[in-house]
Structures are given as C-alpha cells and as structure tokens.
C-alpha positions in Angstrom: -26.1 -0.7 -12.1 -26.2 -0.3 -8.3 -26.5 -3.3 -6.0 -28.5 -3.1 -2.8 -26.5 -4.7 0.1 -29.7 -5.0 2.1 -31.5 -7.2 -0.5 -30.6 -10.9 0.0 -31.3 -11.5 -3.7 -28.8 -8.8 -4.7 -25.7 -9.5 -2.6 -22.2 -10.1 -3.8 -20.4 -12.5 -1.4 -18.8 -10.5 1.5 -20.1 -7.2 0.4 -23.1 -7.4 2.7 -21.0 -5.6 5.2 -21.6 -2.4 3.3 -25.0 -2.3 5.0 -23.1 -1.1 8.1 -22.6 2.2 6.4 -26.3 2.9 6.3 -29.5 2.0 4.6 -28.6 4.2 1.6 -25.2 2.6 0.9 -25.0 1.4 -2.7 -22.5 -1.0 -4.2 -21.4 0.2 -7.7 -19.0 -0.9 -10.3 -15.7 -2.9 -9.8 -12.5 -0.9 -9.8 -8.9 -2.1 -10.6 -7.5 -3.4 -7.4 -4.6 -5.6 -6.1 -4.6 -9.3 -6.1 -5.3 -9.6 -2.4 -8.5 -7.5 -2.4 -11.7 -6.6 -4.3 -12.2 -2.9 -4.9 -15.5 -1.3 -5.9 -17.0 2.1 -6.3 -19.7 2.8 -3.7 -22.1 5.5 -2.8 -22.4 6.3 0.9 -24.5 9.2 2.3 -25.1 10.3 -1.3 -21.4 10.6 -2.0 -19.1 8.5 -4.2 -16.4 6.6 -2.3 -14.2 3.6 -2.8 -14.6 0.3 -0.9 -12.0 -2.4 -0.4 -12.9 -5.9 0.7 -10.2 -8.4 1.7 -9.1 -10.8 4.4 -7.0 -8.6 6.6 -7.5 -9.0 10.3 -9.1 -6.3 12.5 -5.7 -5.5 14.0 -4.1 -5.1 10.6 -6.9 -2.8 9.4 -6.8 -0.8 12.7 -3.1 -0.2 12.0 -3.7 0.9 8.4 -6.7 3.2 9.1 -4.9 4.7 12.1 -1.9 5.4 9.9 -3.9 7.1 7.2 -5.7 9.3 9.7 -2.4 10.3 11.3 -0.9 11.2 7.9 -4.1 13.1 6.9 -3.9 15.2 10.1 -0.1 15.7 9.8 0.2 16.3 6.1 -3.3 16.8 4.6 -2.8 20.6 4.7 0.7 20.3 3.1 -0.2 19.1 -0.3 -0.8 15.4 0.4 -4.1 13.7 -0.4 -5.1 10.3 1.1 -8.0 7.8 1.0 -9.4 8.7 4.4 -11.6 6.0 6.0 -15.3 6.8 6.0 -16.8 5.6 9.3 -19.7 3.1 9.5 -23.1 4.4 10.7 -22.0 3.6 14.3 -18.5 5.2 13.9 -16.2 2.2 13.1 -13.5 2.6 10.6 -14.0 -0.9 9.0 -16.3 -3.8 9.3 -15.9 -7.5 8.5 -12.9 -6.9 6.3 -14.5 -4.0 4.4 -13.0 -0.4 4.4 -14.8 2.5 2.7 -12.5 5.4 1.8 -12.8 8.8 0.2 -12.0 9.1 -3.5 -8.7 10.7 -4.5 -8.8 12.3 -7.9 -5.9 13.1 -10.2 -3.6 11.6 -12.9 -0.6 9.3 -12.6 2.9 10.9 -12.8 4.5 11.1 -16.2 7.3 13.7 -16.5 10.4 13.9 -14.3 8.9 16.9 -12.5 5.9 14.8 -11.5 8.1 12.1 -10.0 10.1 14.8 -8.1 6.8 16.0 -6.5 6.0 12.4 -5.6 9.5 12.0 -4.0 8.9 15.1 -1.9 5.6 13.8 -0.7 6.9 10.4 0.1 9.8 11.9 2.1 7.3 13.8 4.2 5.4 10.6 4.9 8.7 9.0 6.1 9.6 12.0 8.3 6.1 11.9 9.9 6.3 8.2 10.8 9.7 7.6 12.5 9.1 5.4 15.5 5.8 4.1 14.2 5.0 0.5 15.4 5.3 -2.3 12.9 2.1 -3.5 11.2 0.8 -6.6 13.1 2.5 -9.8 12.1 4.5 -8.1 9.3 8.3 -8.2 8.9 10.5 -5.6 7.3 12.9 -6.5 4.6 15.9 -6.5 7.0 13.9 -8.7 9.5 13.9 -11.3 6.7 17.6 -11.5 6.8 17.0 -14.0 9.6 13.2 -14.6 9.8 11.6 -16.8 7.2 7.9 -15.7 7.4 5.9 -12.6 7.8 2.4 -11.8 6.6 2.2 -13.1 3.0 6.0 -13.7 2.8 7.2 -17.2 3.1 10.9 -17.6 2.2 10.7 -21.4 2.7 8.6 -21.5 -0.5 11.3 -19.9 -2.6 14.3 -21.6 -4.2 17.3 -21.4 -1.9 19.3 -19.5 -4.5 16.5 -16.9 -4.8 16.4 -16.5 -1.0 20.2 -16.0 -1.0 19.9 -13.3 -3.6 17.0 -11.5 -1.9 18.8 -11.5 1.4 22.0 -10.1 -0.1 19.9 -7.3 -1.6 18.2 -6.5 1.7 21.6 -6.7 3.5 22.8 -3.6 1.6 20.1 -1.6 3.5 20.7 -3.1 6.9 21.2 -0.7 9.8 19.3 2.2 8.3 16.6 4.1 10.3 13.1 2.8 9.6 9.7 4.5 9.2 6.4 3.7 7.4 6.8 2.9 3.7 3.9 3.0 1.3 5.2 -0.2 -0.2 3.6 -0.1 -3.7 4.4 3.2 -5.4 3.5 2.3 -8.9 1.9 5.0 -11.1 -1.6 3.5 -10.6 -1.4 4.3 -6.9 -0.5 7.9 -7.4 -2.9 10.7 -8.2 -1.5 14.2 -9.1 -3.3 17.5 -9.5 -1.7 20.9 -9.7 -2.2 21.5 -6.0 -1.3 18.1 -4.4 0.0 14.6 -4.6 -2.4 11.8 -3.8 -1.2 8.4 -2.6 -3.7 5.6 -2.6 -3.8 1.9 -1.7 -1.9 1.6 1.6 -2.6 -2.2 1.7 1.1 -3.0 1.5 2.4 -0.3 3.8 4.6 -1.3 6.8 7.6 -0.2 8.7 10.7 -0.7 6.7 13.7 1.2 5.3 12.6 4.3 3.4 14.8 3.6 0.4 12.3 0.9 -0.6 9.9 3.7 -1.5 12.6 5.8 -3.2 13.7 3.7 -6.2 11.7 6.1 -8.4 12.0 6.9 -12.2 14.6 9.5 -13.1 16.2 9.0 -9.6 13.6 11.6 -8.5 14.6 11.2 -4.9 18.3 12.1 -5.8 19.7 8.9 -4.2 22.7 8.8 -6.5 23.7 5.8 -8.6 24.9 3.4 -5.8 22.0 4.1 -3.4 19.5 3.9 -6.2 20.9 0.6 -7.3 20.7 -0.7 -3.7 17.1 0.5 -3.3 16.0 -0.9 -6.7 17.6 -4.3 -5.9 16.0 -4.5 -2.4 12.6 -3.4 -3.8 12.7 -6.1 -6.5 13.7 -8.7 -3.9 10.8 -7.7 -1.7 8.2 -7.9 -4.5 9.6 -11.3 -5.5 9.3 -12.6 -2.0 5.9 -11.2 -1.1 4.3 -12.3 -4.4 6.0 -15.7 -4.7 5.2 -17.7 -6.8 3.7 -16.2 -9.9 5.0 -14.9 -13.2 5.4 -11.4 -11.8 7.4 -12.6 -8.8 9.7 -14.6 -11.0 10.2 -11.6 -13.3 11.2 -9.5 -10.2 13.5 -12.1 -8.9 15.2 -12.2 -12.3 16.2 -8.6 -11.7 17.9 -9.4 -8.4 21.6 -10.0 -9.1 23.7 -12.7 -7.4 26.0 -11.2 -4.8 
C-alpha cells in the first residue's frame, strides 16, 4: 500500500522529505538495506525508483551523488549500470538525508564468469577515479595505521589486540596508489544482466586502496595467492573496525590473523 508523504496522518518519520520530489511522489514498500539506512521503493513522476534515508551530512551526500554521476557519465555507456540520483522538483540531488535513485535491475553473480565480469567493471571504476578527493571526514584503511577515528570507525572502542591485528593487515597494502572503492561488494549489491554489470549501494564508498574491492570469489581479479590473501585480510579488518562492535564485526575480526 502506498503512503502519501503530503498527508500528516500518513507519514513515516523522516520520509516527509519525499514531498520535495513532487506532489505525486509515493512511498511504497520497504526494501532490504544496510544497518545505517532505511531503503524503500518509491514512485516519482510515475516511475518506480529506490529511496534511501539516513543520517549522512549534506557534504557526504554531495560527494556520493557527485561520484555516481561522474561514473555514469564516464562508464555508463561501457556496460556499467548505477543507481543515478533522481533530482527533487527544484533540481537538488538529495534533501534532508533522503536520496532517490533509479532502479538497477538484474541478478547477483553466481558463476566464476559472473565474478570475472564484476572484477572488470570494478577495475574500470578504479581507473576512472584516480585522484578523486576523499569522502568528507572519512579515513582510508592505511590512514588508520596512525589515526584512530574516521566516520563510523573508532579504533579506541576495539580491543588493543584487535587493533594491532587490523593495522598489521592494512600495513600490507601501505604505499599503494589509491582511488575510489565501492567498499561493499557483496552479491546483494551487484546486479547482472547479459549486457551490463550493475553496482548499487555506494553508501560505503570512499578513497582507499583498490585491492579492498578485489578480494572476490574465485580470485576473479587475478590477484594471485599472496595478493589475494593480503586483500582479504585487509577487507576483513576494515569490516571489523567499521562495524564494531556486533556479532558480524567479531566474526570478521576472527578472520584477521595475528602478525
């Protein structure tokens, strides 16, 4: 059942911002989303879209929406599909923590060949974002070799032994060139069709070492055993730190070996 964001008796908290997309904007069913956001299907201008509501700052959302538009212009004709921001009625790309995006259809990767297509698309993203500025107030994994906090990461909240293991994992990637990484390439954030690779949910994207995106099943990015191990350890350490402290974070930290 649709909700009317203009009706004060039919508003979900925070979702009243959807009215900024026009009088006909409709709030539809909830979708699976990350822990930091609410995600729902919406109808704007008569078309289905996806809306994400969270607590990101305007500067943070400006960085993310600007990135997605850049990638769409650079790679949208080269087999990459992205959740492009749908502007508000007055042309803004977000409003009061709410972003409305185009839907990206497709299926998650399953076979090795699927993951190799994903690896190729991700490498194109990396190549198109060398020199990109860091997301406001974020830190890269190698920044955290000395820094203790950045965005949702707070190493002071982790056990000292866990911090030592995480930093040892990140140190293996120190000195590498950096670019934008997607940051959360699980199958649920990938949409494949015969013609293109879709990458959705850029909420965890940032500037970091590209290997963090390339610890893929089947070593689809052809890193080789040693580089794949370094990437997998650094990725597990990142997820442990950024999600600390819940069961998932503890399970990821358990994967990070002592140096």
